[in-house]
C-alpha positions as CSV (number, residue, x, y, z in Angstrom):
1,X,42.0,12.1,-61.3
2,X,41.2,14.7,-64.0
3,X,42.8,12.8,-66.7
4,X,41.1,9.6,-65.9
5,X,37.8,11.4,-65.8
6,X,38.4,12.9,-69.3
7,X,39.2,9.4,-70.5
8,X,36.0,8.0,-69.1
9,X,34.0,11.0,-70.5
10,X,35.2,10.2,-73.9
11,X,33.7,6.6,-73.4
12,X,30.4,8.2,-72.6
13,X,30.6,10.5,-75.6
14,X,30.6,13.6,-73.6
15,X,32.6,16.7,-74.8
16,X,35.4,18.1,-72.8
17,X,33.3,21.2,-72.1
18,X,29.6,21.1,-71.9
19,X,27.5,23.4,-74.2
20,X,24.1,23.4,-72.5
21,X,22.7,25.5,-75.3
22,X,23.2,22.5,-77.6
23,X,20.3,20.6,-75.8
24,X,17.3,23.0,-75.6
25,X,15.0,20.6,-73.8
26,X,14.5,17.3,-72.1
27,X,12.6,16.2,-75.3
28,X,15.8,16.8,-77.3
29,X,17.5,14.3,-75.1
30,X,14.7,11.9,-75.1
31,X,14.3,11.9,-78.9
32,X,17.9,11.4,-79.5
33,X,18.2,8.4,-77.1
34,X,15.1,6.7,-78.6
35,X,16.5,7.0,-82.1
36,X,20.0,5.9,-81.1
37,X,18.9,3.0,-78.7
38,X,15.6,2.0,-80.4
39,X,16.0,-1.7,-79.9
40,X,17.6,-1.6,-76.5
41,X,15.7,-2.2,-73.2
42,X,14.6,1.1,-71.4
43,X,12.4,0.1,-68.5
44,X,11.3,-3.2,-66.9
45,X,8.5,-3.7,-64.5
46,X,6.3,-6.7,-63.5
47,X,8.3,-9.0,-65.8
48,X,7.6,-6.7,-68.9
49,X,10.4,-4.8,-70.7
50,X,9.8,-1.9,-73.0
51,X,12.4,-0.9,-75.5
52,X,13.3,2.7,-76.3
53,X,11.4,2.6,-79.4
54,X,8.3,1.3,-77.6
55,X,8.5,4.0,-74.9
56,X,8.7,6.5,-77.6
57,X,5.7,5.1,-79.6
58,X,3.6,4.8,-76.5
59,X,4.5,8.3,-75.2
60,X,3.6,9.7,-78.6
61,X,0.2,8.0,-78.5
62,X,-0.3,9.7,-75.1
63,X,0.7,13.0,-76.5
64,X,-1.7,12.5,-79.3
65,X,-4.5,11.9,-76.9
66,X,-3.7,14.9,-74.7
67,X,-3.5,17.3,-77.6
68,X,-6.5,16.0,-79.5
69,X,-9.0,14.7,-76.9
70,X,-8.7,17.0,-74.1
71,X,-8.9,20.8,-73.7
72,X,-5.3,21.1,-72.4
73,X,-3.1,23.7,-73.9
74,X,0.8,24.1,-74.1
75,X,2.0,25.2,-70.6
76,X,-0.9,23.7,-68.7
77,X,0.0,21.5,-65.7
78,X,-0.7,17.7,-65.6
79,X,-0.3,15.9,-62.3
80,X,1.2,12.4,-62.6
81,X,0.4,10.3,-59.4
82,X,2.0,6.9,-60.2
83,X,4.3,4.6,-58.3
84,X,7.3,2.9,-60.3
85,X,5.3,1.3,-63.2
86,X,5.8,1.4,-66.9
87,X,2.9,3.9,-67.2
88,X,5.1,6.6,-65.4
89,X,7.7,7.2,-68.2
90,X,5.1,6.8,-70.9
91,X,2.8,9.5,-69.2
92,X,5.7,11.8,-68.3
93,X,7.3,11.9,-71.7
94,X,3.9,11.9,-73.4
95,X,3.0,15.1,-71.3
96,X,6.2,16.7,-72.3
97,X,5.7,16.0,-76.0
98,X,2.2,17.6,-75.7
99,X,3.8,20.8,-74.3
100,X,2.6,20.2,-70.7
101,X,4.3,20.9,-67.4
102,X,4.6,17.8,-65.2
103,X,3.5,18.0,-61.6
104,X,5.0,15.0,-59.8
105,X,2.7,13.8,-57.2
106,X,3.1,11.4,-54.4
107,X,0.6,8.5,-54.5
108,X,0.5,8.3,-50.8
109,X,-0.6,11.8,-50.3
110,X,-3.7,12.3,-48.1
111,X,-6.8,14.2,-49.3
112,X,-5.6,17.4,-47.7
113,X,-2.2,17.2,-49.4
114,X,-3.6,16.2,-52.7
115,X,-6.0,19.2,-52.7
116,X,-3.3,21.7,-51.7
117,X,-1.0,20.4,-54.6
118,X,-3.7,20.4,-57.2
119,X,-5.0,23.9,-56.3
120,X,-1.5,25.4,-55.8
121,X,-0.2,24.0,-59.2
122,X,-3.4,24.8,-61.1
123,X,-3.2,21.2,-62.5
124,X,-6.0,20.7,-65.1
125,X,-5.4,17.1,-65.7
126,X,-4.3,14.0,-63.6
127,X,-2.9,10.7,-64.3
128,X,-3.4,8.3,-61.4
129,X,-3.7,4.6,-60.4
130,X,-7.0,3.1,-59.5
131,X,-5.7,2.3,-56.1
132,X,-5.6,6.0,-55.2
133,X,-8.7,7.1,-57.1
134,X,-11.0,7.1,-54.0
135,X,-8.9,9.8,-52.5
136,X,-8.9,11.7,-55.8
137,X,-12.7,11.5,-55.9
138,X,-12.9,13.1,-52.5
139,X,-11.0,16.2,-53.4
140,X,-11.7,16.6,-57.2
141,X,-14.7,19.0,-56.8
142,X,-12.5,21.4,-54.9
143,X,-9.6,21.5,-57.5
144,X,-9.1,22.8,-61.0
145,X,-8.6,19.2,-62.4
146,X,-10.9,18.6,-65.4
147,X,-9.4,15.5,-67.0
148,X,-8.7,12.4,-65.0
149,X,-6.9,9.4,-66.7
150,X,-6.9,6.2,-64.5
151,X,-4.6,3.3,-64.9
152,X,-4.5,-0.1,-63.3
153,X,-1.3,-1.8,-62.1
154,X,-1.0,-4.4,-64.9
155,X,-2.2,-2.2,-67.7
156,X,0.9,-2.7,-69.9
157,X,1.0,-6.4,-69.6
158,X,-0.4,-9.0,-72.1
159,X,-4.2,-9.5,-71.8
160,X,-3.9,-12.7,-69.7
161,X,-1.4,-11.4,-67.3
162,X,-3.1,-7.9,-67.1
163,X,-6.4,-9.5,-66.1
164,X,-4.6,-11.7,-63.5
165,X,-2.6,-9.0,-61.9
166,X,-5.4,-6.4,-61.9
167,X,-7.8,-9.1,-60.5
168,X,-5.6,-10.0,-57.7
169,X,-4.8,-6.4,-56.8
170,X,-8.6,-5.5,-56.8
171,X,-10.3,-8.6,-55.5
172,X,-7.7,-10.7,-53.6
173,X,-5.5,-8.1,-52.0
174,X,-8.3,-5.5,-51.9
175,X,-6.0,-2.6,-52.8
176,X,-8.5,-0.7,-54.8
177,X,-11.2,1.0,-52.7
178,X,-14.4,1.7,-54.5
179,X,-14.6,5.0,-56.4
180,X,-16.8,6.9,-58.8
181,X,-15.3,9.6,-61.0
182,X,-17.8,10.4,-63.9
183,X,-15.9,11.0,-67.2
184,X,-12.7,9.4,-66.1
185,X,-10.7,7.9,-69.0
186,X,-8.9,4.5,-68.7
187,X,-5.2,4.8,-69.4
188,X,-5.3,2.1,-72.0
189,X,-8.2,3.8,-73.8
190,X,-6.2,7.0,-74.0
191,X,-3.3,5.1,-75.6
192,X,-5.6,3.4,-78.0
193,X,-7.3,6.6,-79.1
194,X,-4.0,8.6,-79.3
195,X,-2.2,5.9,-81.5
196,X,-3.9,7.2,-84.7
197,X,-3.5,10.9,-83.8
198,X,-0.7,13.2,-84.6
199,X,0.6,15.9,-82.2
200,X,2.5,19.1,-82.5
201,X,6.0,18.9,-80.8
202,X,6.3,22.1,-78.7
203,X,9.2,24.6,-79.3
204,X,10.6,24.7,-75.8
205,X,12.8,27.4,-74.6
206,X,15.5,26.1,-72.3
207,X,14.2,28.4,-69.5
208,X,10.6,27.0,-69.8
209,X,9.4,25.0,-66.8
210,X,9.4,21.3,-67.4
211,X,8.5,19.9,-64.0
212,X,6.9,21.5,-60.9
213,X,8.5,19.4,-58.2
214,X,7.0,19.9,-54.8
215,X,9.1,19.9,-51.7
216,X,8.4,17.2,-49.1
217,X,6.6,19.6,-46.9
218,X,8.3,18.0,-43.7
219,X,9.3,21.6,-42.7
220,X,6.1,23.4,-43.6
221,X,3.7,23.8,-46.4
222,X,4.9,22.0,-49.7
223,X,6.0,24.6,-52.4
224,X,6.4,23.8,-56.0
225,X,10.0,24.2,-57.2
226,X,10.1,25.3,-60.9
227,X,12.6,23.0,-62.6
228,X,13.3,24.2,-66.2
229,X,14.5,22.2,-69.1
230,X,17.8,23.8,-68.7
231,X,17.9,22.8,-65.0
232,X,17.2,19.1,-65.7
233,X,19.4,18.8,-68.8
234,X,22.4,20.5,-66.9
235,X,22.0,18.3,-63.9
236,X,21.7,15.1,-66.0
237,X,25.1,15.9,-67.5
238,X,26.5,16.9,-64.1
239,X,25.5,13.4,-62.8
240,X,27.1,11.7,-65.7
241,X,30.3,13.7,-65.6
242,X,30.6,12.9,-61.7
243,X,30.1,9.2,-62.4
244,X,32.4,8.4,-65.5
245,X,32.2,4.7,-64.5
246,X,28.7,4.6,-66.2
247,X,28.9,3.0,-69.6
248,X,26.7,3.6,-72.6
249,X,24.1,0.9,-73.3
250,X,25.5,-1.6,-70.8
251,X,24.2,-0.7,-67.4
252,X,21.2,-2.3,-65.8
253,X,20.1,0.0,-62.8
254,X,17.7,-1.1,-60.0
255,X,15.2,1.7,-59.4
256,X,13.4,1.2,-56.1
257,X,13.1,4.8,-55.3
258,X,10.0,6.6,-56.6
259,X,10.3,8.3,-60.1
260,X,7.9,11.0,-58.9
261,X,10.8,12.1,-56.6
262,X,13.4,14.2,-58.4
263,X,16.3,12.1,-57.3
264,X,15.1,9.0,-59.1
265,X,13.6,11.0,-62.0
266,X,16.8,12.6,-63.1
267,X,18.8,9.5,-62.7
268,X,16.5,6.8,-64.3
269,X,14.4,9.0,-66.6
270,X,17.4,11.3,-67.8
271,X,20.9,10.3,-66.9
272,X,20.5,6.6,-67.5
273,X,18.2,7.1,-70.5
274,X,20.6,9.5,-72.2
275,X,23.2,6.8,-72.0
276,X,20.9,4.2,-73.4
277,X,20.8,2.1,-70.2
278,X,18.2,0.0,-68.7
279,X,16.2,0.7,-65.5
280,X,14.3,-2.0,-63.6
281,X,11.4,-0.4,-61.8
282,X,10.5,-1.7,-58.3
283,X,6.9,-0.9,-57.5
284,X,6.9,-1.8,-53.9
285,X,10.3,-1.8,-52.3
286,X,8.7,-2.0,-48.9
287,X,7.9,-5.7,-49.8
288,X,11.5,-6.8,-49.0
289,X,10.9,-10.4,-49.8
290,X,9.5,-9.6,-53.3
291,X,12.3,-7.0,-53.8
292,X,15.0,-9.5,-53.0
293,X,13.4,-12.1,-55.2
294,X,13.5,-9.6,-58.1
295,X,17.2,-8.9,-57.4
296,X,17.9,-12.6,-57.5
297,X,16.2,-12.8,-60.9
298,X,17.8,-9.7,-62.5
299,X,21.5,-9.3,-63.2
300,X,22.3,-5.8,-62.4
301,X,25.3,-3.3,-62.4
302,X,23.9,-0.2,-60.7
303,X,21.9,0.1,-57.5
304,X,20.3,3.5,-56.5
305,X,19.0,4.0,-53.1
306,X,19.3,5.6,-49.7
307,X,20.4,4.8,-46.1
308,X,17.1,3.4,-44.7
309,X,16.7,1.1,-47.8
310,X,20.1,-0.2,-47.7
311,X,19.7,-0.9,-43.9
312,X,16.4,-2.7,-44.5
313,X,17.8,-5.0,-47.1
314,X,20.9,-5.7,-45.0
315,X,18.6,-6.8,-42.2
316,X,17.1,-9.5,-44.4
317,X,18.6,-12.8,-44.0
318,X,18.3,-13.8,-47.7
319,X,19.8,-10.6,-49.1
320,X,23.4,-12.1,-48.9
321,X,22.1,-14.7,-51.4
322,X,21.8,-12.2,-54.2
323,X,24.4,-12.4,-57.0
324,X,26.4,-9.1,-56.6
325,X,29.2,-10.0,-59.1
326,X,28.1,-7.5,-61.7
327,X,27.5,-4.6,-59.4
328,X,29.7,-1.8,-60.4
329,X,28.1,1.2,-58.7
330,X,25.8,1.9,-55.7
331,X,24.6,5.5,-55.3
332,X,23.2,7.0,-52.2
333,X,21.3,10.3,-51.5
334,X,18.2,11.7,-50.0
335,X,19.4,11.5,-46.5
336,X,22.8,10.9,-44.5
337,X,24.5,7.7,-45.1
338,X,25.6,6.1,-41.8
339,X,29.1,4.6,-41.5
340,X,27.8,1.3,-40.2
341,X,25.4,0.9,-43.2
342,X,28.0,1.9,-45.7
343,X,30.6,-0.7,-44.2
344,X,28.1,-3.5,-44.1
345,X,26.9,-2.8,-47.6
346,X,30.5,-3.1,-48.9
347,X,31.1,-6.3,-46.9
348,X,28.0,-8.0,-48.3
349,X,28.0,-6.7,-51.9
350,X,31.6,-6.0,-52.5
351,X,30.8,-2.5,-53.8
352,X,31.3,0.8,-52.1
353,X,28.4,3.2,-51.7
354,X,28.9,6.6,-53.6
355,X,27.1,9.1,-51.5
356,X,26.0,12.4,-53.1
357,X,24.0,15.4,-52.0
358,X,21.1,17.4,-53.4
359,X,17.7,18.8,-52.9
360,X,14.5,19.4,-54.8
361,X,15.5,23.0,-55.6
362,X,18.7,21.8,-57.3
363,X,17.2,19.3,-59.7
364,X,18.6,17.6,-57.4
365,X,22.4,16.9,-57.4
366,X,24.9,19.4,-55.9
367,X,27.9,17.1,-55.0
368,X,29.0,13.4,-55.4
369,X,31.8,11.3,-54.0
370,X,34.3,10.2,-56.8
371,X,33.6,6.4,-57.3
372,X,37.3,5.8,-57.1
373,X,37.9,8.0,-54.0
374,X,34.9,7.5,-51.7
375,X,35.2,9.2,-48.3
376,X,32.4,7.8,-46.1
377,X,30.8,10.5,-44.1
378,X,31.1,13.2,-46.8
379,X,29.0,14.3,-49.7
380,X,31.9,14.4,-52.0
381,X,32.9,17.2,-54.4
382,X,30.7,19.8,-56.1
383,X,29.6,18.5,-59.6
384,X,30.7,20.4,-62.7
385,X,29.8,24.1,-63.2
386,X,28.7,24.3,-59.5
387,X,29.9,26.7,-56.8
388,X,29.4,26.2,-53.1
389,X,30.1,28.3,-50.0
390,X,29.1,28.4,-46.3
391,X,27.8,31.5,-44.6
392,X,27.2,32.5,-41.0
393,X,23.9,33.9,-39.6
394,X,24.8,37.3,-40.8
395,X,25.4,36.1,-44.4
396,X,29.2,36.3,-44.2
397,X,31.2,33.6,-46.0
398,X,33.1,31.5,-43.6
399,X,36.4,30.0,-44.2
400,X,37.0,26.3,-45.1
401,X,37.0,24.1,-42.1
402,X,34.3,26.1,-40.3
403,X,30.6,25.2,-40.4
404,X,27.9,27.4,-41.8
405,X,24.8,27.2,-44.0
406,X,25.6,25.6,-47.3
407,X,24.8,27.8,-50.3
408,X,24.9,26.6,-54.0
409,X,25.1,28.3,-57.3
410,X,24.9,26.6,-60.7
411,X,22.7,25.8,-63.8
412,X,20.7,23.2,-61.8
413,X,19.3,25.8,-59.4
414,X,15.5,26.1,-59.8
415,X,13.9,29.1,-61.5
416,X,12.1,29.8,-58.2
417,X,9.0,28.7,-56.2
418,X,5.8,28.6,-58.2
419,X,3.7,31.7,-57.4
420,X,5.8,32.4,-54.2
421,X,7.9,35.4,-55.0
422,X,8.7,36.1,-51.3
423,X,9.8,32.5,-50.5
424,X,11.9,32.6,-53.7
425,X,13.6,35.9,-52.6
426,X,14.3,34.5,-49.1
427,X,15.9,31.4,-50.7
428,X,17.8,32.6,-53.7
429,X,19.8,35.8,-53.7
430,X,19.9,38.2,-56.6
431,X,23.2,37.0,-57.7
432,X,21.9,33.4,-57.8
433,X,23.0,31.8,-54.5
434,X,20.5,29.3,-53.1
435,X,20.4,28.7,-49.3
436,X,20.0,25.0,-48.6
437,X,19.1,25.1,-45.0
438,X,21.8,22.6,-44.4
439,X,24.9,23.2,-42.2
440,X,28.0,22.2,-44.0
441,X,31.7,22.2,-43.9
442,X,34.3,22.3,-46.7
443,X,37.3,20.3,-45.7
444,X,40.8,21.1,-46.6
445,X,40.9,18.5,-49.5
446,X,37.7,20.2,-50.9
447,X,35.3,17.4,-49.9
448,X,32.1,18.7,-48.3
449,X,30.4,17.4,-45.3
450,X,26.8,18.1,-44.1
451,X,26.7,18.5,-40.3
452,X,22.8,18.6,-40.2
453,X,19.6,20.4,-41.1
454,X,19.5,23.8,-39.4
455,X,15.9,23.2,-38.1
456,X,17.0,19.7,-36.7
457,X,19.9,21.1,-34.7
458,X,19.5,20.6,-31.0
459,X,20.8,23.4,-28.5
460,X,22.0,21.9,-25.3
461,X,23.3,24.5,-22.8
462,X,24.3,26.7,-25.7
463,X,26.1,23.8,-27.4
464,X,25.1,22.9,-31.1
465,X,24.2,19.1,-31.2
466,X,23.6,17.7,-34.6
467,X,21.3,14.6,-34.8
468,X,23.3,13.0,-37.7
469,X,26.4,12.7,-35.6
470,X,24.4,11.0,-32.6
471,X,22.5,8.6,-35.0
472,X,25.7,7.7,-36.8
473,X,27.4,6.9,-33.5
474,X,24.5,4.7,-32.1
475,X,23.9,2.9,-35.4
476,X,27.2,1.1,-34.9
477,X,25.6,-0.9,-32.1
478,X,24.8,-4.4,-33.3
479,X,21.4,-4.5,-31.8
480,X,20.2,-1.2,-33.2
481,X,18.3,-1.4,-36.5
482,X,17.6,2.4,-36.8
483,X,17.5,5.4,-34.6
484,X,16.5,9.1,-34.6
485,X,17.7,11.9,-32.2
486,X,15.5,14.9,-31.5
487,X,15.6,17.7,-28.9
488,X,13.1,17.9,-26.1
489,X,12.5,20.8,-23.7
490,X,14.7,20.7,-20.5
491,X,14.5,23.2,-17.6
492,X,18.3,23.1,-17.0
493,X,19.8,23.0,-20.5
494,X,17.0,24.4,-22.7
495,X,16.9,21.2,-24.7
496,X,18.0,17.7,-24.1
497,X,18.7,14.8,-26.6
498,X,16.1,12.1,-26.8
499,X,16.8,9.1,-28.9
500,X,14.1,6.9,-30.6
501,X,15.4,3.4,-31.3
502,X,14.3,0.3,-33.2
503,X,16.1,-2.7,-31.8
504,X,16.7,-6.2,-33.2
505,X,17.1,-7.7,-29.7
506,X,14.7,-6.8,-26.9
507,X,17.4,-7.3,-24.3
508,X,18.8,-3.9,-25.4
509,X,18.0,-1.5,-22.5
510,X,17.9,2.3,-22.1
511,X,20.9,2.2,-19.9
512,X,22.9,0.2,-22.5
513,X,22.1,2.7,-25.2
514,X,23.3,5.6,-23.0
515,X,26.4,3.7,-22.1
516,X,27.2,3.0,-25.7
517,X,26.7,6.6,-26.6
518,X,28.8,7.8,-23.6
519,X,31.8,5.8,-24.9
520,X,31.6,7.7,-28.2
521,X,30.2,11.1,-27.5
522,X,30.8,14.1,-25.4
523,X,28.6,14.3,-22.3
524,X,26.1,16.9,-23.4
525,X,25.5,14.8,-26.6
526,X,24.5,11.7,-24.8
527,X,20.7,11.0,-24.8
528,X,18.9,11.9,-21.5
529,X,16.1,9.6,-22.5
530,X,15.6,6.6,-24.9
531,X,12.3,5.3,-26.4
532,X,12.0,2.0,-28.2
533,X,9.8,1.9,-31.2
534,X,8.7,-0.9,-33.5
535,X,9.3,1.5,-36.4
536,X,10.1,5.1,-37.1
537,X,7.9,7.6,-39.1
538,X,9.3,8.2,-42.5
539,X,8.6,10.1,-45.8
540,X,7.6,8.2,-48.9
541,X,11.3,8.3,-49.9
542,X,12.4,6.8,-46.7
543,X,13.7,9.8,-44.7
544,X,13.0,9.6,-41.0
545,X,10.7,12.3,-40.0
546,X,12.4,13.8,-36.9
547,X,9.8,16.6,-36.9
548,X,7.0,14.0,-36.5
549,X,8.9,12.6,-33.4
550,X,9.4,16.2,-32.0
551,X,5.8,17.1,-32.5
552,X,4.6,14.1,-30.4
């Protein structure tokens, strides 16, 4: 296995031993890739492909605008609130060229969430889509944001198609609520003005913050993880080293997960980009019909997703009509991969799913299954230069085979939480170990397994019950589309299991669900109650929000 990895690494051009000091910043990687792969396709969206040279030129124009036409200074924060469109890499790399810190912002945030993030980060500028500008207008007076740059969905297309797409979005689909933000600058105007302007490339220290990546906030107030240039560059190489199957300049990767999420950002805007590969940006993966149509029209070799997305596609009748002959690698992360979904994906596509694990605070990847030794139900092996251990409630390291809180140490671990020293100290020890909040086990062969989130654990009569196990078991039922297990108060047992189920056949009853679980689970793990839903609440990335179900 080691010899094969070394052989594959040489194909990627990676040295046997990584010297992270040779790559001082994300920009070093970007500049080298744009020079080396100038004529190769970098990103595609809405039928338009930009080469590496074009992304370089457009991002330079944006940097010229930011440095010359705004009051922004090196180190200032700029929020980027865009879905998967070509404007995202242009704005992101342009901001870095101008010496700014990127604040990745979820376009679906409510006014309250936006206000918190803008205030907390101290963002002085914002790049957003017209579709979300009405919410921005509502919160703007209460934030430090001074410069607003507004793009429209079809801005990068040719004049005819741009007018058509933007017109349909605004007037036919009515997806752009009315807004009025005085002084807002159109994205295209910013590019036009910046094209003739020069800019000074910042001299980044590897430990300077490149991205403020806010945690999902599903377990409390969202905090900004300070991800440095060193963090991101290290994790980029860790991703590549863990996936030696990736070739230089030959892969076409499907990118349905949002680039504003660090999982997709580091894979598509860094790992794939450094290798000179091509990412196809899917703006709205929830439009399954449109998504599958895109897949049918695009020969692809890599697919990056997560369990709920795979499950959703597999439940579409025409998904099996996609040509999977070129698919070499399917990557899963973000949430637990269920056995039934993994097995069905391989049956339909002929490609195993390689599951990994990570979190915002680790830039994000911690571990990955080897592509030629996938163990479904595990999160694989730690990536290079990464240590892991499990600890009990008293902070003592537990032996292999026993469960405990997973802790991580490596160059991808964040610098800390932005302006939250106490939270940082609670999460990262003085000697660099980060507590993940996940219960894990290291098995005898070194593979890691996540049992569950500590806060999602259900305590039934003193027994620990982990929702992932229950959901994995029930998801094998042919009439269960998706499910979520939560703990609810119970006088006798303290808590009892309640299962929320989305079914494909209305003949499926509560009694049938309980009976199915009883065949596969110990008595105290069997749900005491079952509630059928048309859909389950999810985060923007697609994680099921157990907390929302508990709060109900």
